[in-house]
N, C-alpha and C positions, 0 to 999 in steps of 0.2 A: 504493500498500500505506499501512496507516497505522501509524505509530510508536507500538507499546503502551508502549514506554519513556519517552516523553516526557511531562513533567509536564503539558503543553498537550493532550495527547490529548482528553480529555473535554471542554475549553472550546473545542475546536477543532469541535465538533458543531454544527450548526446550532440556533437556539433553540426551534423547534417540536418537530423531532424529539426533542431533548434533553429538552425537559419532557413529552413523551408517554410516554418512555421512563421518567423520573422518576416519574410521576404513577402508570403501572402497576405498577411494582414497589414503590412506597410501600403502594399499596392490597393486593396480593398479599401483603407481607410483614406488614401489620396484619392479615389475614386468619388467617394462622399465628401470629401473636403472642398477639392479644387472644381471650380464650374466648369463644365465642360469636359473635363478630362477623362471621365468614363466612356463617353460614346467616342471619342478618340482610342483609348485604349482599346474597347471592344471593336471598332473597324479594323484597327491595324494587329492588334494580338488575339484578338479573339478567334477561333478556328473555323473559317468560312469552307466551303465545298471547292472543291479544286476546280470548278468550271466557272467560278466566281470572279470577278474582275477585281473584287477584293483579298482575294487568297493569296497567299505568301507561303511557302515551305516552311518560313521559321514560326508560322502560327502551329505549329505540329508540338512545338514547346513551349511557345509563349502562353497558349490557352490555359496550361495548367496554373497559372498563376494569378488568374482574372476569377472572380466572383461578382454574381450580380448585387450590385450597390443597394438593392431597393428589397435584398432578403438577408438577413442575419442568419438564419436558420441552414443555409447552404455552408456558408465558410466555416461557422462554427461546427458542425457536424464533421466536416473535414478536418479542420485542424485538431478537434479533439482526438478524432480518430488515429490521426497521424502521430500525437502526442502519446496516445495510448498503446499502440501496435509498433510504430514506427523506431520509438527509443529501445523497445524490446530486440526487435529485430537489428536495428545498428550495433547494438552490443553484443549479438551472437554473431553478425556477419562482418562486421568492421564498417568504417566510413565508406571506402571505396566501394564494396560489392553493395551495400545498402544503395547508396547513390545511383548505381548502374540498373539494379534493380527496380527503383522507383521511377526512372526515366523509360527504362525499357516498358513498364506497364503503361505509363501516362501516354507515350508516343505510341505504343500499340493500339491503345483506347482510341487514339485519333485516327490511326489507320482504319481501325474495325467502323469507325463513324462516317469516314469519307466513301468506304464500300456501301455501307447502307445507304447513305445518300446516292450513290450512284444508281443503284438499283430501284430507288424509291422516288426521285423527286419528281419524274416526268408523269408517273400517276398521281402523287399528291398535288401537283400543280394542276393538271386537269381536272380532277376531283374538285378542287378550290374555287376555279374560275367557272365550271359548268352551272352550276345553279345561280350564279352570279348573272350569267348570260341567258339563263332558262333554257338551259339545253341539257340534254342527256348526257352521260360521259361518253359514249360512243361518237356521237356528232358533235362533241366539242372536240373529241381527238382528232377526227378527220380535218376540223377546221385549223388545230394548231399543227398537224402534219404539213398541211397544204402550206400555211403561212411560213414554216420553217423552210420548206424546198423553194418558196419564192423570195425567199430572204427579205421577209417584209419588215420594215424598219421598225413600225410600231408595235409589232409583235417582238422584236428582238429586245427593245427598249424594256418591255413589260417582263420578259423573260430576266434580262440582266436584273432588274429589281428584284424579281423573286430570287434569282440564286443569292443576290448579295443578301438577303434577309435570313440566309440558312446559317445559322450561327451555334456554336458549343464553347462554354467555358466553363472553368473549374478543376479541382485535382481530383475529383471522384474516380476516373479511371486508376489514377496511380493509386488513390485508397483502396479501393476494391482489392487492385493487386498485394498490398499490403495485408489485407486481410486473408488472401489466399496463404500469402507466405507465412504468415503467423500460424494458419492452420497445418501447413505442410513441416514446419518446424515443431510445434507443440499440438498435433492433433487430437490429443485426447485431455488437453486443458477444459474444464468446464466453463461455459460462459453462460450469460443471464441475459433474456431480452427483456424490455420494460413490460412492467405487468403482467409477465410469466416468470412467477416464482420456481421454476423447475430447470436445473441445470442442464445445458445442451453442449457436447462436446465439439470443440472448434470445427473439427472436419465435416460435422454434420451441419451446423449453423450456417457455414460458409457454400457449402453446397445447395442448401435450401435457399439463400441468396440469391446464386447463380441461376437456380430455376426460377424463382421469382421474378428476377430480370428480365429472363428470357419471354415470358408469357405477357409481362408487363410491356415489352419491347414490341410482340408482335400483336399486341392486344388495344394498343394505343398510339397509332401513328402522329395523332395531334398533340401528344404530351410535349410540356417543354423539358422534359428530362430525359436525358441521352441513356435509357436504357443500354443500348446496345453498345454505348461507348465503355459502360460500366463492364458489360460481358468482355468488351475489348482486353480491357485491363486485367482480367481474370485468365483470359485467355493465353496472353501473350506472357502472362505472369507465369503459368503453368508451363508453358514452353521451356521457360528458363530455368524453373524449379527443377523439372525432369533433368534437364541438362546437367544441372548440378547432383542431383542425386545420382544419376549414373556415374558421374566423376567421384562420387562420393564425398564432395564438398558441400553438400546442402547446408550442414550445420556450421559450415564456416570455421574459420581457425580461431576464433575467441570463443568458442563453446565448450 
């Protein structure tokens, strides 16, 4: 248990975990305090669809350090989870390995989100504008296909506007990877969910999270939560963990 009354509590947090938390909080506070800074950061640093004009490859990294300034719950959950599980994994793996794992999960989450957008954006776009134009999905699709083939300028402007609105921010993909990492290293540690007084082993809780995120993802295409990005963090984290397990280095040099 952490001693929150101790003056050395914050200094006891391992350096990578501590600095990740500090950077995320500073950026989030800047978004709130500095007028217009949030929209600028989201435009240049948030993850956009690769076909959008606002996309830049560096966003695969920078999006992890941005959170919505209109909600404290998002960053609070992410930073609390980072503190709870990140400090343990950093002590087990060491700073370098922990940082590699964090970024692999975060970038992996972005790659999966891009793949999902590539597969779904046309359907979502047509499904969204069809009722606005009083048309069925099929008839609207024919109009869109024809406009694209003819290079219609009005259509291209509307399409670019839609593509630029596709945006993902937050450290959640990396955070879900940390949950998986903890479950791999400490699979039988009992964990508790809020309002459920029954302990659940870490490996089962993370598996349940993964299943929940999958069904939430396929069942809510209009959700503002990037469920498939969360799954991406789990998937890329799993690949790296399996590699380390095969190499016999899963528990790191500090375990």
